[in-house]
N, C-alpha and C positions, 0 to 999 in steps of 0.2 A: 830762415826761421821768422816766423811773424812776430809781431809785438806782444800779442796776447801769451804765446808759448815762452817767451822771455820772461815775461812777469811771474808765470807760474813757477819756472825754474829759480828764479831769484827769491820769491816767496818759500819755496820749499827749502832752499839752502839756509835762510834765515830763520825758519821754523827749526830745523836740523841743530844748527848752533845754538838757539835758545834751550832746546831739550838737552844737548850737551854740556851748556853751563850749568843747567839747573841739576843734573847728575853729579856733576863735578862738586857744586857747591854742598849737596846733601852729604856726600861722601866726606867732604871737609868737616862739616858739623858734626858728624857721628864719630869721627876718629878724634874729636876736640876732647871729650870726657871733661868738661868743664863742671857739667853737672856733679859728677862724682866728687870733683875735689871740694867743692862748696859743701855738699852734704858730708864729706868726712870731717871738714873743719867744723861744721854744726854739732856733730856728734863729740869731737875733742873738746870743744868749748864747753858742752854740756856735761862731759866727765870732769872736767876741771873745775867746773862750779860745784858740783856735787863733792867732789875730794875736798875743796877749801871749805865749804860750807856744809857741815853734817846735818842730817835731817832734823827738821825743827817741826813746828806746826804748821809751816807754810804748806800750801798746796801746791801740786805741780801739774802741768800738762805734757803730753806726748805727741809727736808727730811721726807716723810711720810712713816712711817712703820705699818704693821699690828699688831694687839694685838693677843693675844693667851690666852686659858685658862690653868689651872695647868696642863691638860692632854696634852698640846701641840696643841691643836685644834685650829684653827682659829675662832676669835669671831665675825668676820665682822666688827669690830671697827678699826678705825686707829688712829695712836698717830703721833703727828706732832712735829718736832725739828726745831729750827732756827740756822743758824750760820750766821756769817758775810762773805762778799766777794762774795755775789751771784748777782743776777740780779734784786731782787725785792726791791720795796721801802720801805716795812714793812712785818713784820712778826709776827704772834703771836702764840706761842707754845700751844699746849694742848695734854691733857693725852688721853686715849682710849675713843673715842666718835664714 
């Protein structure tokens, strides 16, 4: 086997290993669901704040984010979180709807 052919084979193996590592990394990231946990926490905090502090003349803002299944695919549903300091007279947070 010539030196040139050995170099091609080594390059092909290295490229394949890189592709395999990338696919593995993407599947680990998608199965993590860290984004869902943090969005759930934001919703819980917003609900706790609204139950502790009844509505007043304060203005509210809202954040609507998409919901994802365990594989990281969008479900077509949205989650709404509320925060103080916006331009809305009222805001009611909700989970994935």
